[in-house]
N, C-alpha and C positions, 0 to 999 in steps of 0.2 A: 598399494598403500593408500592412494587417493580414494579408492572405493571404500577401504576400511575406515578412513577418517569420516567419510560421508555417512557410513552406517552408524558409527559411534555418535555423530552429531544427531542423528535421528533418535538413537537410544536415549541420549541425554535429554532431548526434548520431551520424551515420553515419561521419564522417571518422575518428574514432579507430578504429572497427571496421575500416575499410579500411586502416588503417596509414599513411595519408598525413599524419597529424599529426606523424609522426616528424620531418619536416623543420622543424617549428616548435618542437617541445618536446624535442628530443633532448638529448644531454649537457648538464647544467646549466652546466658551465664554458664551453662554446662559446656557449650561449644568452646568458649574462651578458656575455661578452666582446663578442658581436655587438651587444647592446643598448647597451653602453657606447660602442661605436664609432659607432653610427648609430641614431637613432630612426626610426620610419616616416616622420615628417615630413621627415627629412633625406635620404630616398632620392633618388638621382640628383644629389646635390650634389657639388661638388668635395671630395674627401677624400684626404688623404695623397698628394697629387701626381697623382691620376688624375682623369679627366674634365676635363682642362686643355686648352681649345681652342687655347691658344697653343703646345702641344707639337708639334714637328715631328720626324718620324722621322729617325734618324741613319743614317749609312752602315753602322754596325755592326748596327743594328736598323731596317731600312728600311720595315717595315710596322707600322702601329698594330695593337694587340691589342684586339679587342672581346670583352668578357666577357658571357656569357649565363647568367643565374641560373636556379635550379631552381624547382620548384613550391613554393608557399607561402613563397617568399623574395622578395628584391628586389635591385636592382642595387648596393646598398650593403652590406647585411648579409651577403650571400653571399660578398662579395669583400673584407671588411674586413682580411683577412690576406694573401690572394694578390695583390691589386692593388698594395699597397705593396711586396711582394716583387718584383714585376716592375718597378715604377718605379725601385726602388733599383738595378736592373740595366740601366737606361737605356732602357726601353721606354716608348712612348706608349701609355697604357692608357685604355680607355673602357668604361663600363657603362651600362645603361639598365634601365627597367622595362617589362615587357610582360605581356599577358594579364590586365589589370585587369578586375574586375567590380565593379559598384556596391555600396557599403556594406561593403567589406572593405578597410580601409586597411592599407598596409604589407606585405601578403602577396599576391603576384601569381602569374602563371603559371597562372591558373584559367580564362581564356577559351579559346575554340576554338583548337586547335593550329594550324590552317591560318591563321587570322587573326593569331595570334601570330608565325608565320613571316613574314607580310607586314610586321609591325611591325619585325622584325629586318632585313628587306630595306631598309626606309626608313632605319633607323638606320645601317646600313653605308654607304649612299649619303651620309648626313650626315657620317659620319666621314671618308670619302674626300674629300668636298668641303672639309671643314675642314682636313684635314692635307695635302692635295695628293698623297696616296699613290695608287698605281694598284691596290693590293690590300691586304687586311687578313688577319690571322690571327685565328681565332676559338677561344676556350677556353670551354667550357660545362660546367656541372655538372648532372647528373640530366636533367630535361627539356631544360635548356639545352645539353646535349651532343648531344641527339637532334634538337632543333628545327632547327638549321642545316642538317641533311641535307635537310629539305624545301625550304628556301630554295635550296640548291645544285641540287636535282634538278628542282624545278618552277617556281622563281621567278627563274631567270636568274642565280643567285648564283655559279656556278662560275667565270666569268672574273674575279670580283672577290675571290676567296678563294684564298690560297696553301695554308693548312693549317687543319684542324679538329682540335682536341684535346678529346675528351670525357672528363670525370672522372665515373666512375660513371654513364654515360649510359644512358638507357632506350631502347635502339635497336630492340628487337624486342617491346616490350610487357612488362609485368610481371604476375606472379601475386600480388604483395604477400605473399609467403610463404604463398600459398594463400588469403589472406583476400579476394582479389578475387571469389571465388565468392559472397560475400555479396551482390554486385550482383544476382545472379539468385535468391538465396534469400530475402532480405528483400523483402517485397512493396513494389513501387514504388521501390526504391532506385535502380535504374539510371535510371529516368525522372526522379526528383527531382534527382539529381546531374547528369545530362546537361543537364537544363533550366536548372540554376542555375550549375554550374561545369563546363562540358563539357571543359575542359582536363584534368580528372581521368580521366574515362572514356575519353578519346581515348588515354590511355597504357596502358590495360589490354591484356593480350595478346589478340589476335584482334579488336581494334576495327577499324572501317572505316578509320580514319586510319592505323593501323599496317599494315594490308594494303596500302593505297595507297603508303605510304612505302617499303615493302620489296619491292614487286612489281618484278621485272626487275633486281634486284641492289641491293647495299648502297651502292655508291659511284658517283661520276661521274668521268670522266677529268680529269686536270689538278690534282686536289686531293690533298694528303697527309693521311692520316687516322691519328690516334693515339687509342687507347682505353686509359684507365687505370682498372682495376677493383680491387675488394677482395673476397676470398672471404667476408668477413663482412657483405656488403651485405644488409640486411634489407628494403630498399625495392625495389630493382631485383633481382627474383628470377626464375629462377636468375641468379646474377651473370654467368655466361657469356653470357647473352642480350644483354649490352651489347657483346660483341665483334662486330666487323665482318669481312666476308669480301670480298676484292677486291684488285686491284693498289694498291700504295701505302699499304697498311694495316699498322700496328704495334699489336698487342694486348699490353698489359702488365698483369700481375697484381702488385700491390705486394708481396705476400708472396714472390714470386720474387726481388724486389730486397732485401727486408728481412723475413726470416721472422717476426720478432717484432712487426711492424706489425699492430696489431689494429683499425685504423680501420674504422668502419662507414660507412654511406652519407653521412651529413651531415658527419662529421669528415673524410672523404677530400677533400671539396671545400672545406673551410673552414680546416683547420689542418694537414693532413698534409704535412710538408715533403718526404717521399719522393715523393709525388704532385706537389708543386710542382716539385721538381728534374726529374722526368721530363717534366713539361709544358714546362718551359723548354728541355730538350733537344730536344723536338719543335719548338719555335719556332726553334731555332738549331742544327740537327743538325750543322753543320760544326764547332761548338765544344762538342759534347756531352761530358759527363763522366759516369762511372758513378754512378747513383743507388743508394745503399746505406743501411744503418742509420745511417751517419755523417751522412747528409743530415738526419736528425731534429733535429740541433743546428746545422745549417748556416744 
C-alpha cells in the first residue's frame, strides 16, 4: 500500500507536466459550474432528464444518444450542459463512467483504452435493451470521441450505431503540444504512468493502441462520422489529428462556423453552443440548420 501511494504521488507530479490535468482544472468558470452541477459522488445519477430508463425514443428522434466522457472526467460533469441541451430537444440521453482505476474518485477514463471500449460495448447493449431501440447514436468528447471507434472496429459495434460524433476527439494520438516527449525524457515516466493509468499513454501519438486503432483506415462501413474540432485545442495536438478520413465523414472546425469562437479543448465539449448545434445537426441531418455565431446564445 505504501509503495502504491508513492507511485501515485509520482504519477500526480507528472500529470501537469504532461498537460493532461487541463481536463480537470481548465477554465475556472467551467470547473465551478460543473462542480455545482454534479459532485463525484453523484456521477451516473439521473440529472436534468437524462439517464432516465423510462425514456422511449420518439418517431422524431428514434435513437437514444449515448454520451462518452473524456479523460479525467465522468459521465455527469462532462455533460452537465450538453445532456440537458439534448433532452430539451426531445432526445433520450444516457451517459456512464468508464476507465476507473482504484483510489481516484470522480475522474475516470484512466484505465486501459481497450478495456474501456469493452465497457462502452456493454453499456450500449444495456441502453438498447432498456429503450427497445435497434441502434444508438454516440457523442463523445476527447477520449470519448475516439474510444467508440475501437468499439465499432473491433468489438462488433457497427451494426448497433448509426452515427458517431466526436467533439475534440483524440483520433490519431496527441503530442500534447509537444509535452508528451517528457514520457521518454523523464526517467521512468512512461513506465510509471502506463503501469498506473494506462489510459493516458494509450492516447499518445505512436502508442500501440493508436497504431492498432488506425491501421487499415479510420472508419467502418454503415456508420456516419462527424468530427468537431477547434484550432485552439491545447490537449489534442495538432488539432487536425482529430479529423477522420473515409466515406461518410464530416470534419468541422468551429472557427469556420464562427470565427470568434475561442473555445479550447475542455470548453468545446462542455459549454460551446456552436459545437452543440453542429453535434445536433449530425444527429438529425434531415433537419439541420446552419451553426453560426448566433448559436452561442441559442
